[in-house]
C-alpha positions in Angstrom: 20.7 -9.2 -9.7 22.0 -6.6 -12.7 18.8 -5.0 -12.0 19.9 -4.3 -8.6 22.7 -3.2 -9.1 21.5 -1.1 -12.3 19.5 0.4 -9.2 22.1 0.9 -7.0 24.5 2.6 -9.5 21.9 4.6 -10.4 21.6 5.7 -6.6 25.0 6.4 -6.6 25.3 8.6 -9.3 22.3 10.6 -8.1 24.0 11.2 -4.3 27.5 11.8 -6.4 28.9 15.0 -4.8 30.2 16.6 -7.6 28.1 15.1 -10.5 24.6 14.2 -8.5 21.0 15.9 -8.5 21.0 19.0 -6.2 17.4 17.6 -4.9 18.8 14.4 -4.2 22.1 15.7 -2.6 20.3 17.7 0.1 18.1 15.4 1.2 18.6 13.1 4.4 16.5 10.2 6.5 13.9 12.7 7.7 13.0 14.5 4.5 12.8 11.5 2.6 10.8 9.4 5.5 7.3 11.4 4.3 8.1 10.3 0.9 8.3 6.2 1.9 5.3 6.5 3.8 3.7 8.0 0.2 4.9 5.7 -1.5 3.9 2.7 0.8 0.5 4.1 0.7 0.2 4.4 -3.0 1.7 0.5 -3.0 -1.9 0.2 -0.8 -4.0 1.8 -3.0 -2.9 0.1 -6.2 -3.6 -3.2 -4.2 -6.9 -1.9 -3.4 -7.9 -1.3 -6.7 -6.5 -4.2 -8.2 -4.6 -2.2 -10.9 -1.5 -4.4 -11.4 -0.1 -2.4 -14.1 -0.1 0.7 -11.6 1.3 -1.8 -8.6 4.3 -2.5 -10.9 5.3 1.4 -10.9 4.4 1.8 -7.3 6.6 -1.2 -6.2 9.6 -0.2 -7.9 8.9 3.7 -6.1 9.1 1.6 -2.9 12.1 -0.4 -3.5 13.5 3.4 -4.4 13.0 4.4 -1.0 14.3 1.4 0.3 17.5 2.2 -2.3 17.6 5.9 -0.9 18.0 5.3 2.7 20.3 2.6 2.6 22.7 4.6 0.3 22.4 7.4 2.9 23.2 5.0 5.7 26.4 3.4 4.0 27.4 7.4 3.2 27.7 7.2 7.2 29.4 4.2 7.6 26.3 2.5 8.9 25.2 -0.1 6.8 25.1 -0.5 2.9 22.0 -2.3 1.0 23.6 -5.7 1.1 23.1 -5.6 4.8 19.5 -4.8 4.7 19.0 -7.4 2.4 21.0 -9.9 4.7 19.5 -8.8 7.5 15.6 -10.0 6.2 16.8 -12.9 4.9 18.2 -14.3 8.0 14.8 -12.7 10.0 12.6 -14.6 7.7 14.6 -17.8 7.8 14.7 -17.9 11.3 10.6 -17.0 11.6 9.9 -19.5 9.1 11.9 -22.8 11.0 8.5 -24.7 9.6 9.8 -24.2 6.3 13.8 -24.2 6.4 14.0 -26.3 9.0 11.6 -28.6 10.2 10.0 -31.5 8.2 6.9 -32.1 10.5 3.5 -31.1 8.8 2.0 -30.6 12.3 4.7 -27.9 13.2 3.9 -26.1 9.6 0.3 -25.8 10.8 1.2 -24.5 13.7 3.8 -22.0 12.9 2.0 -19.6 10.4 -0.9 -18.5 13.0 -0.9 -15.1 14.0 -0.3 -15.8 17.7 2.4 -18.3 17.1 4.0 -15.6 14.6 3.6 -13.0 17.3 5.5 -15.2 20.0 8.4 -15.5 17.8 8.9 -12.0 17.2 8.8 -11.6 20.6 11.6 -14.1 21.2 14.0 -11.9 18.8 12.6 -9.0 21.0 13.0 -10.7 24.2 15.7 -8.6 27.1 13.4 -5.1 26.7 11.3 -3.9 29.2 8.1 -4.3 27.7 6.6 -6.7 24.7 5.1 -3.1 23.9 8.7 -2.0 23.3 9.5 -0.7 19.2 5.9 0.3 18.1 5.8 3.1 15.6 4.3 6.4 16.7 4.2 7.1 13.4 1.6 4.6 12.3 -1.8 5.1 11.1 -3.7 5.2 14.4 -6.0 2.0 13.7 -2.5 0.0 12.9 -0.6 0.9 15.8 -3.6 -0.3 18.2 -4.0 -3.4 16.2 -0.5 -4.0 16.9 -0.3 -3.3 20.4 -3.7 -5.4 20.7 -1.2 -8.6 18.9 1.7 -8.1 21.5 -0.5 -7.9 24.2 -2.1 -11.8 22.8 0.9 -12.6 22.6 1.6 -13.1 26.3 -1.9 -14.2 27.3 -3.7 -10.9 27.8 -6.8 -11.2 25.1 -10.4 -11.9 25.5 -10.9 -16.1 25.0 -13.7 -15.5 22.3 -15.5 -12.4 20.8 -18.8 -12.5 22.7 -16.0 -10.5 25.3 -15.0 -8.3 23.0 -19.0 -7.1 22.1 -19.4 -7.1 25.5 -16.8 -4.6 25.8 -17.9 -2.6 23.1 -21.5 -2.1 24.9 -19.6 -1.2 27.9 -17.4 2.1 26.6 -20.2 2.9 24.4 -22.0 2.8 27.5 -19.7 5.1 29.6 -19.6 7.4 26.5 -23.1 7.9 26.9 -22.8 8.8 29.9 -20.2 11.0 29.8 -22.1 13.0 26.9 -25.6 12.4 29.2 -23.1 14.0 32.6 -22.0 17.1 30.4 -18.5 16.3 30.7 -15.8 18.1 28.6 -14.5 17.6 25.5 -11.1 15.7 26.8 -12.9 13.0 29.2 -15.2 12.3 25.8 -12.5 12.6 23.1 -11.3 9.7 26.1 -14.2 7.9 25.9 -14.2 7.5 22.6 -10.8 6.4 22.3 -11.5 3.8 24.2 -14.8 2.6 22.2 -12.8 3.2 18.9 -9.6 0.8 20.6 -12.2 -1.5 21.2 -13.8 -2.3 18.3 -10.5 -2.8 16.5 -10.2 -5.4 18.9 -13.2 -6.6 17.2 -11.8 -6.7 14.1 -8.7 -8.2 14.8 -10.8 -11.3 16.9 -13.2 -11.6 13.2 -9.7 -11.5 11.2 -10.6 -8.4 9.9 -8.0 -5.4 9.2 -9.7 -2.3 10.6 -8.5 0.3 8.5 -9.2 -2.0 4.9 -13.0 -2.0 6.7 -13.2 1.6 7.1 -11.5 2.4 4.0 -14.4 0.7 2.1 -17.0 2.2 4.3 -15.8 5.6 3.4 -16.1 4.5 -0.3 -19.5 3.3 -0.1 -20.7 6.1 1.8 -19.3 8.6 -0.9 -20.3 6.1 -3.9 -23.9 6.4 -2.4 -23.4 10.2 -1.5 -23.0 10.8 -4.8 -25.7 8.7 -6.4 -28.5 10.9 -3.9 -26.9 13.9 -5.4 -27.4 12.5 -8.8 -30.7 11.9 -8.3 -31.7 15.1 -6.4 -30.4 17.3 -9.0 -32.4 14.7 -11.6 -35.4 16.3 -10.0 -34.3 20.4 -10.3 -33.4 20.3 -6.2 -30.2 21.0 -4.7 -29.3 19.3 -0.8 -29.9 22.2 0.9 -33.3 22.5 -0.7 -34.4 19.4 1.3 -35.4 18.6 4.4 -33.6 15.7 6.6 -36.5 13.3 6.5 -36.6 13.7 2.9 -33.1 13.1 2.0 -33.2 9.9 4.2 -35.8 8.9 2.3 -33.9 9.4 -0.8 -30.9 7.7 0.8 -33.2 4.4 1.5 -33.5 4.5 -1.9 -29.8 4.5 -2.8 -29.1 2.0 -0.8 -32.2 -0.3 -1.3 -31.3 0.4 -4.9 -27.5 -0.7 -4.9 -28.3 -3.8 -3.2 -31.1 -5.1 -5.8 -28.1 -4.5 -8.2 
């Protein structure tokens, strides 16, 4: 608690109208929001790299963002940091009756399942116009697609098994191919491609895979292999632009085979 008070005191001094930091004093919710998003991504990056020393610092940066927003709200008389903490404590206790209320092992087994978790959150939001209300448009596209699908699944609108999702992907791919073959414009092609992406996110959800993380991993793998391809070509005294596609494909297969053998 002492550490928290020290952090709140630091924030208060930074925002002191007379003696505070000029930069901090100029900020508002909108100007700070991009930094908050950036810090969250840096936390995710440290986790991805399994760098716990870096993670410690990045979590501190993210916590400071929470304190900053809470201070801005307190100055407006809306709420304070303590209210933020109280709200999240209440939310977690309410959503985990299997931990804080029930002694039933069966109840504990059911309550943490993804669909049950989504249903509890939907119950808290009851009374809105749609179960999709409140999904931020600022979320990364893959994450937002997954969240929409989870909300729909929580009320029963979902494929009963993964086979239906595979069929949907084949259907969307065929529609994309048909649109291209018919010479449809970019807008229609983009629409069909979006449907295909959405179906792939749905497949990730059914397989229990985070689509964003899977894509980051695929991008990293491609980057690693492409850099090795560049090194191999340079070692032979060539450059990528000197070689035809067939030669590059052969070199690419060699890189993949060598990596898979290691």
